[in-house]
C-alpha atoms as one frame of an Amber mdcrd trajectory, in Angstrom:
protein
  10.714 -52.130 116.347   8.323 -53.698 113.815   5.686 -51.028 114.486   8.148
 -48.242 113.760   9.066 -49.832 110.415   5.380 -50.183 109.521   4.666 -46.559
 110.524   7.652 -45.300 108.499   6.462 -47.362 105.535   2.961 -45.906 105.745
   4.345 -42.359 106.005   6.561 -42.918 102.956   3.685 -44.315 100.890   1.342
 -41.478 101.904   3.945 -38.833 101.142   4.510 -40.338  97.688   0.773 -40.351
  97.012   0.198 -36.814  98.287   3.415 -35.428  96.813   2.645 -36.771  93.347
  -0.636 -34.906  92.998   0.831 -31.841  91.241   0.527 -32.281  87.480  -1.373
 -35.549  87.686  -4.373 -33.551  88.840  -4.720 -32.074  85.366  -7.921 -33.293
  83.724  -7.673 -35.753  80.864  -9.066 -34.024  77.792 -11.116 -35.768  75.150
 -13.216 -34.984  72.076 -16.039 -32.595  72.993 -14.125 -30.914  75.837 -13.141
 -27.254  75.765  -9.449 -26.747  75.183  -7.947 -24.876  78.161  -5.802 -21.752
  78.090  -2.230 -22.957  78.642   0.986 -20.962  78.533   4.021 -22.149  76.593
   7.287 -20.555  75.475   8.131 -19.817  71.871  11.604 -20.242  70.381  12.520
 -16.725  71.603  11.648 -17.758  75.167   8.595 -15.464  75.179   5.536 -16.700
  77.049   2.644 -17.428  74.702  -0.862 -18.262  75.902  -2.416 -20.749  73.508
  -5.678 -18.807  73.936  -4.266 -16.124  71.621  -4.835 -18.564  68.749  -8.404
 -19.313  69.796 -11.290 -17.718  67.963 -10.525 -19.535  64.768 -10.113 -23.246
  64.141  -6.764 -24.707  65.063  -4.732 -27.852  64.618  -2.238 -28.426  67.423
   0.487 -30.934  66.649   2.469 -32.531  69.485   5.886 -33.663  68.325   9.557
 -34.259  69.121  12.620 -33.872  66.892  13.797 -37.437  67.646  10.469 -38.890
  66.463  10.694 -40.194  62.875   6.921 -39.999  62.179   6.994 -36.395  63.473
   9.864 -35.567  61.107   7.765 -36.933  58.242   4.575 -35.190  59.317   5.675
 -31.634  60.179   6.637 -30.643  56.608   3.246 -31.986  55.476   1.468 -29.797
  58.050   3.675 -26.861  57.106   2.663 -27.249  53.464  -1.015 -27.734  54.325
  -1.215 -24.308  55.957  -0.561 -22.767  52.533  -3.683 -24.420  51.110  -6.159
 -23.855  53.927  -7.122 -20.408  55.107  -8.789 -19.787  58.397  -7.120 -22.618
  60.339  -4.130 -21.977  62.573  -1.595 -24.814  62.687   0.567 -24.749  65.801
   3.383 -27.207  66.489   4.055 -27.865  70.170   7.359 -29.556  70.839   7.359
 -31.924  73.757  10.224 -31.508  76.194  12.987 -30.069  74.024  14.672 -26.670
  74.241  14.818 -23.941  71.611  18.495 -24.780  70.993  17.483 -28.336  70.103
  14.577 -27.234  67.911  15.988 -24.307  65.921  18.193 -26.458  63.618  15.205
 -28.708  62.957  13.005 -25.699  62.157  15.607 -24.289  59.780  16.298 -27.620
  58.081  12.614 -28.143  57.232  11.818 -24.429  56.749   8.907 -24.617  59.187
   6.881 -21.409  59.159   4.078 -22.414  61.522   4.269 -21.211  65.133   6.411
 -23.548  67.240   5.852 -23.593  70.969   7.786 -25.473  73.641   6.133 -27.647
  76.268   9.081 -28.215  78.572   6.828 -29.425  81.423   4.996 -31.899  79.149
   1.609 -30.467  80.117   0.011 -31.628  76.870   1.305 -35.161  77.372  -0.476
 -35.238  80.714  -3.656 -33.500  79.531  -4.146 -35.975  76.687  -2.461 -39.024
  78.265  -0.080 -39.178  75.300   2.038 -42.318  75.073   3.603 -41.638  71.659
   4.100 -38.930  69.063   2.899 -37.335  66.890  -0.566 -36.376  68.095  -2.746
 -33.871  66.249  -5.636 -32.143  67.997  -8.261 -30.349  65.918 -10.081 -27.574
  67.750 -13.085 -25.577  66.554 -13.134 -21.788  66.586 -15.184 -21.981  69.777
 -12.405 -23.955  71.470 -14.048 -27.389  71.413 -11.828 -30.389  70.725 -13.262
 -31.855  67.522 -10.847 -34.734  66.974  -7.604 -36.242  68.194  -5.403 -38.050
  65.691  -2.877 -40.438  67.209   0.111 -41.163  64.996   1.452 -39.776  61.770
  -0.817 -38.077  59.255   0.306 -39.333  55.849  -2.610 -38.576  53.515  -2.219
 -34.956  52.392  -5.615 -34.824  50.646  -7.402 -36.184  53.737  -5.559 -33.630
  55.881  -6.718 -30.790  53.615 -10.263 -32.184  53.689 -10.233 -32.317  57.494
  -8.784 -28.808  57.803 -11.320 -27.387  55.329 -14.124 -29.109  57.238 -12.769
 -27.661  60.480 -12.700 -24.157  58.998 -16.326 -24.478  57.823 -17.646 -25.391
  61.278
């Protein structure tokens, strides 16, 4: 009787370990790595491969509508795109649907592309534990920097974006 309980326990543990290998097998990305091609949905439920934005520098912002620092930061990023040419700013919402995001987009008049990461791929790729997170990527697709937390200094943001566009 005890052996059968031990065997069942081992089988359960092994199945949990093996069964949990799906998205956890994604590599953890860091500065200097090449940003991978990943597919997301836009607010019209169209599939968008992030690679379509590659070829020029890009800032990817990971955010959620319930996140107060994100609410503060997104209008700043939206405004920054008017002052910096040659850098694509893309907002990737983490885990929310288009129905949840559209009122937020309208309220803050966000004009940057907004993509939906319903599977939280980016959270896993970057081991994100809080939002917002901003990822600066060179035109060649190399991750130049990762900013954890809210960007509050508009002038520093413009400086960083201009520097990114010059590289």
